[in-house]
Backbone as a ProteinNet text record, in pm:
[ID]
protein_1_A
[PRIMARY]
XXXXXXXXXXXXXXXXXXXXXXXXXXXXXXXXXXXXXXXXXXXXXXXXXXXXXXXXXXXXXXXXXXXXXXXXXXXXXXXXXXXXXXXXXX
[TERTIARY]
-140.4	-215.6	-179.4	-156.7	-121.8	17.1	106.6	237.2	211.1	140.9	117.7	43.6	-51.9	-125.3	-28.2	56.6	150.1	243.3	289.4	387.9	310.9	189.6	105.9	91.9	63.2	35.7	163.3	268.3	417.6	435.2	413.4	435.1	358	224.7	136.7	190.5	229.3	279.9	412.2	490.6	617.8	569.3	489.4	443.8	381.5	290.5	229.4	320.1	441.7	538.7	626	625.9	709	659	746.8	697	612.1	535.4	454.6	533.2	644.7	718	771.3	811.3	849.1	739.6	625.1	519.2	480.3	493.9	482.7	584.6	707	817.1	772.2	725.8	697.4	589.7	484.3	382.2	432.6	515.5	576.2	656.3	734.2	816.4	732.2	623.9	527.4	464.6	417.2	361.1	464.7	585.9	682.4	717.7	730.6	761.2	630.9	516.8	388.7	381.2	425	411.1	517	641.7	748.7	696.4	654.8	611.4	494.8	404	294.4	339.9	431.1	496.7	568	645	713.2	617	507.1	411.8	335.6	307.5	252.3	348.2	475.5	570.3	585.4	557.9	564.2	448.6	349.8	226.6	167.7	154.1	101	-52.6	-100	-242.8	-300	-423.1	-484.6	-498.6	-524.6	-542.4	-665.6	-774.1	-888.8	-856.3	-780.3	-733.6	-656.5	-555.5	-477.5	-548.3	-652	-737.9	-818.9	-871.5	-937.5	-855	-739.2	-642.6	-595.3	-582.8	-559.6	-673.4	-796.3	-918	-915.4	-888.1	-890.5	-781.2	-664.3	-559.3	-586.9	-647.1	-692.6	-786.6	-882.4	-982.7	-917.1	-817.5	-743	-666.5	-602.7	-522.3	-615.4	-730.4	-827.7	-878.7	-908.9	-949.4	-835.8	-712	-590	-570.6	-593	-566.9	-681.6	-805.1	-913.3	-893.2	-839.5	-814.7	-696.2	-595.6	-478.6	-532.7	-614.5	-673.4	-756.1	-838.9	-917.6	-838.9	-728.9	-638.7	-571.1	-528.4	-472.8	-570.9	-695.1	-796.6	-820	-835.3	-837.5	-718	-600	-483.5	-487.9	-523.7	-525.8	-641.6	-750.5	-854.4	-824.9	-721.7	-684.4	-554.8	-498.1	-393.4	-244.7	-246	-124.7	-53.1	88.6	175.9	160	182.5	175.7	314.2	322.7	456.2	469	592.8	610.2	613.2	588.8	588.4	715.2	836.8	967.9	981.1	901.7	915.6	849.3	769	697.3	773.6
1834.2	1907.8	2052.4	2107.1	2246.5	2284.8	2197.9	2213.5	2224.3	2120.1	2123	2241.8	2282	2415.5	2525.7	2543.1	2653.5	2645.3	2528.6	2522.7	2555.7	2506.6	2551.6	2697.7	2763.4	2911.1	2979.4	2931.1	3000.5	2974.1	2858	2839.8	2921.2	2939.5	3027	3171.1	3221.4	3356.9	3382.1	3288.9	3291.5	3285	3196	3170.5	3304.7	3373.9	3507.7	3624	3608.5	3721.3	3695.2	3583.4	3570.5	3636.8	3680.5	3724.4	3624.9	3661.4	3581.1	3475.9	3515.8	3424.2	3304.4	3349.4	3232.9	3150	3190.3	3115.1	3016.3	3051.7	2968.6	2851.2	2894.6	2786.8	2690.3	2742.5	2660.5	2552	2616	2528.8	2408.8	2453.9	2342.7	2246.9	2285.1	2202.4	2106.4	2165.9	2085.9	1968.2	2000.1	1910.2	1801.3	1844	1743.4	1645.5	1707.2	1617.1	1535.3	1578.7	1501.8	1379.5	1412.1	1297.5	1208.1	1243.7	1150.8	1063.2	1123	1052.1	944.7	986.5	898.1	782.7	808.5	710.7	603.8	652.2	571.2	484.3	546.3	468.2	366.3	382.6	294.8	173.7	196.1	94.7	-0.2	56.5	-9.8	-106.2	-88.4	-158	-140.4	-38.7	-1.7	-34.2	-68.4	-84.5	20.9	32.5	135	84.8	170.1	138.9	47.6	64.5	-16.7	-158.4	-171.7	-309.2	-382.8	-298.3	-360	-410.5	-337.3	-370.7	-484.4	-497.1	-622.7	-741.3	-734	-852	-882.9	-785.7	-811.2	-895.5	-858.4	-922.4	-1077.1	-1086.1	-1220.1	-1299.9	-1246.9	-1319.1	-1366.3	-1278.4	-1303.3	-1414.8	-1423.1	-1530.7	-1648.2	-1649.6	-1773.1	-1825.8	-1743.6	-1791.2	-1859.6	-1798.5	-1846.6	-1994.1	-1993.7	-2133.2	-2240.8	-2199.9	-2286.8	-2333.6	-2244.2	-2280	-2376	-2358	-2445.5	-2592.5	-2592.8	-2712.4	-2790	-2714	-2774.8	-2837.9	-2764.2	-2820	-2946	-2939.6	-3057.7	-3186.1	-3158.8	-3272.2	-3319.9	-3240.8	-3286.3	-3375.6	-3330.6	-3405.4	-3543.3	-3545	-3666.4	-3764.3	-3701.2	-3778.2	-3845.6	-3775.9	-3821.7	-3927.7	-3909.4	-4017	-4138.9	-4135.1	-4240.5	-4310	-4240.4	-4293.8	-4278.9	-4177	-4147.4	-4052.6	-4061.9	-3965.6	-3836.7	-3722.1	-3593.6	-3541.6	-3472	-3420.9	-3292.4	-3267.2	-3145.3	-3020.1	-2909.4	-2785.7	-2757.4	-2797.3	-2767.7	-2854.1	-2957.1	-3037.7	-2981.8	-2881.1	-2809.9	-2707.2
977	884.7	889.1	993	1012	939.8	945.6	884.4	732.3	666.7	527.2	481.8	557	517.9	522.3	611	626.7	507.6	467.1	371.5	233.9	215.8	99.1	90.9	203.4	204.4	169.9	221.8	178.2	36.8	-6.6	-156.2	-250.7	-202.3	-292.1	-277.5	-168.5	-142.9	-244.1	-239.8	-330.1	-467.8	-503.6	-644.5	-693.9	-616.1	-657.4	-667	-596.3	-602.9	-726.9	-785.2	-908.5	-1026	-1124.3	-1244.3	-1324.9	-1415.9	-1495.6	-1579.3	-1628.8	-1707.6	-1620.5	-1491.6	-1393.7	-1346.5	-1347.8	-1310.6	-1413.5	-1543.2	-1665.5	-1662.9	-1626.3	-1620.6	-1505.4	-1391.6	-1280.7	-1308.7	-1386.9	-1436.6	-1533.1	-1623.6	-1716.5	-1636.2	-1540	-1465.8	-1378.9	-1324	-1254.9	-1325.7	-1451.2	-1545.6	-1582.2	-1610.6	-1642.5	-1527.7	-1418.3	-1285.9	-1270.2	-1276	-1243.6	-1343.5	-1475.6	-1584.9	-1546.6	-1507	-1480.3	-1360.5	-1247.7	-1134.3	-1161.5	-1241.4	-1286.1	-1364.2	-1454.1	-1523.5	-1440.1	-1344.1	-1248.4	-1180	-1127.8	-1050.3	-1125.2	-1250.2	-1340.7	-1361.1	-1380.2	-1397.9	-1269.4	-1153.2	-1031.1	-1001	-1069.9	-1057.7	-919	-877.6	-736.5	-730.5	-624.6	-603.5	-510.9	-524.7	-443.3	-288.8	-202.5	-60	-56.1	-135.4	-124.9	-171	-278.6	-332.9	-221.8	-153.5	-55.7	57.8	111.5	230.5	194.2	80.9	28.9	45.4	-14.6	-26.1	123.5	213.5	345.9	415.3	395.6	451.2	391.1	257.4	192.8	256.4	277.5	348	490	567.8	698.7	699.8	617.5	601	562.7	469.2	434.1	549.2	607.9	727.9	839.4	865.7	957.9	910.5	781.5	727.1	741.7	710.6	714.1	854.9	954.1	1100.3	1135.8	1088.8	1127	1061.1	934.9	865.2	948.7	982	1051.6	1178.2	1254	1389.2	1351	1241.5	1212.5	1171	1086	1060.1	1175.1	1275.9	1400.6	1481.5	1490.6	1557.9	1491.2	1356.8	1283.9	1292.8	1301.9	1321.6	1456	1555.3	1695.2	1704.3	1639.8	1640.9	1566.7	1466.4	1395	1470	1568.3	1645	1556.3	1465.3	1404.4	1470.5	1465.5	1533.1	1454.9	1539.8	1472.9	1452.9	1341.6	1308.4	1407.5	1454.4	1529.5	1446.1	1509.3	1446.4	1370.3	1430.7	1367.4	1239.2	1220.5	1092.6	988.5	1002.7	897.7	830.4
[MASK]
++++++++++++++++++++++++++++++++++++++++++++++++++++++++++++++++++++++++++++++++++++++++++

């Protein structure tokens, strides 16, 4: 955090030392770059961190349920006397 604050402070000092016309060009360039980046992000169909975390939890629950079902199938197969496929067959 300290490095980013220092960089921000240096950036502000440089910006304040620029003539007004240069500051206006900087603002225009910033808006153009920001717009281009936002368009690129929209095309990438990125998700928020919150959406990612929700999907991670859903996946973890799904994996747990799958493992429980696989264990149950194995138990039922053993009870029925059926041979079990090896892990390498799957």
